[in-house]
C-alpha positions, 0 to 999 in steps of 0.5 A: 324783228325790226333791223335796229332793234337789239334782241335779248340774245344780243344783250346777253352777248354784250353782257357775256363779252363783258363778263368774259373780259372781267374774268380775264382782267381778274386773272391778269391783274392783281390789282383788279377789284371784282365789285368795281368791275361788275358795276359796269354791268349796270347803268348809272341812270335810266330816264323815261319821259312822256313827251306830249305833242299837239299834232297838226290835226289838233289832237294831242299825242304822248310819245315815250322817250328814253335816255340811259346813262351807263357810266361817267367815271371817265367824263360826261355821258356821250351817245346818240338819240334815235327816233324810231318806232322800235326804240326801247329802254332795253335797246338804249341800255345795251347801246349806252354800255357799248358807248362806254366801251367805245369811248374808253377804247378810243381814249377820249374823256367820255362815258356812254349813253343812249336814248331816243323816242319811240315814234315814226318820224316819217309820219310826222310833219316838220312842225310836229317833229320840231315840237317833239324834239323841243319838248323832249329836250325840255323833259330831259334838260336837267340831265344833259349838258356840255359837262353832263351828257352830250347827245348826237345824231343816230337813226332818223336824227340829223343835224337839224334835230341837233340844232333844235336841241341846241336852241331849246336847251339854250333858252335861259342858259345862254348859247350852249353849242356843246350840249350836242354834237353832229350840229350844222357847221353854222352852229358849231359843227365840226368839219370832217364829221360826215366822213369820220366813221368811214375814215376811221374804218380806213385807218383801222384797215391800214394799221391792220395791214401793217400789223398782220402783213396783209396786202391791200393793193387790189384786195377785194373789199365788200361793204354791207351798206352804202350810207355815209359810213360805207360810201366814205369808207369805200372811197377812202379804202379804194383811194388811200389803200389801193383796194378794190371795192367789189360789193355794196348794198342798200336795204333793197339789195346789193350789187357785186362786180369781182373786177370792182365797182365805180363808186361814184356812178353807183352812188349817183345811181342810188340817189336817182333810183333809191335802189342799186337794182339795175346798176349796169355791169353788176350782179344784183343779189340780196344782202345775205348773198353779199355777205357770203360773196368772194372777198378778202375783207368784209365790212358790215356797215348796216344791220345789227346781227347781220353776221349770225350763227346761220351764215358765219360758217359760209363767210369767205372773207379772212378779215371782218371789220365791224363798221356797224354796231352789234353786227356779229352775234356771240355765236357767230363770233365763236364760229369766225374765231374757230375758222381763223377769221380775224375780226376787228370789233365795232368798239374799235373799228367804228370809233372814228365818229365819236372821236370826231364828235369829241373834237367838235365838243372841244372846239365848242368849249374853246370857241376855236374851230379846226381846219379839215386837215387838223381834224383828219390828222388828229383822227389818224393819231387817235385811231392808230393809238387805239389800234396799237393798244388793242393789238398789243394787249391781244398779243401780250395776253393771247386774246382775240381783238374783240376780247382785247378791246373789252379788256382795254376798255373795262380796265380804263373805266375801272381804274377811273372809278377806283381813283375817284374813290366812288 
């Protein structure tokens, strides 16, 4: 299976978490409306389009595009766009669902959406990619907008693609920088966006240590991954919290050193060789072996379903912080809970990215742009408040952090639906 595909098992897992949370809410809240709660199991709207592109060789090819809008009771839809051969409507459904939950946990006024185009951008020229992006924007233009649905970069999409969307969408509408987030700074992007998810993970680890009395100084931390999230998060956890980063990975393999890695040298080596293999003073291993290595805190930040029923029992970490979406299957989650591993779920742990995307949108709407220190300060406040709400809910009702996060998110969305009278 392709690493970014969402399996049917994962879909049923997320639905199962939601159903379990609905059952919990029905027991702890006398005001709960089961019909309203169950409505969250289905998306509001699904859009499928055919996107024609004239290729450089003169031929025309039609690509299939998707946008799933899950729920907008709390605000405009929000979610990424993926350009990848494995993009499907099923994948978009579950990721839109998760985004609704994530924005609710983070307490920012958005709903959830997700979408993309089934294509291999590596096989397209720059002109073909631009044409594909612009034609897709035209096809879904009536269903997106600063007050409707705000896409953002995801797998194989970036600031340049967001810039093309801004330009295409703005034709006949004046400049609409708020139609997407993750834009270049020159077109209304926000300072601090590249580090946002990793910085948010660091804030969650910090608050977790305060809450649970964990010693972070010299604690051994492993990141599965070495992209923006993992590199920024690892650097910040090392610098701000005093922990020791002992392992990181790329798609081609992982490196581990029980005494700690030199992250700058590892990053420079990776950029030069496009691999971590051969990095001096390190043990090279597979991604799977890294997950099972000796560490105090494990932060999967790359692959969906990385933690599964086949490896969960072998994990040595006592704390698992989900940097990546959907990185722990339902079966693995139960195993980890039985083993006493503390799991901080994705919809809380990696919310830093969408929070700073929200900040970017706010800056666009007001045409007033923030300093980096303000972005970081506001992100800190948002992550602390989100963590506290989930942790307090978990303690009060005797729930896991994951179930508490789902309960918090679903209650807010259901309350918004009820108050709106929809």
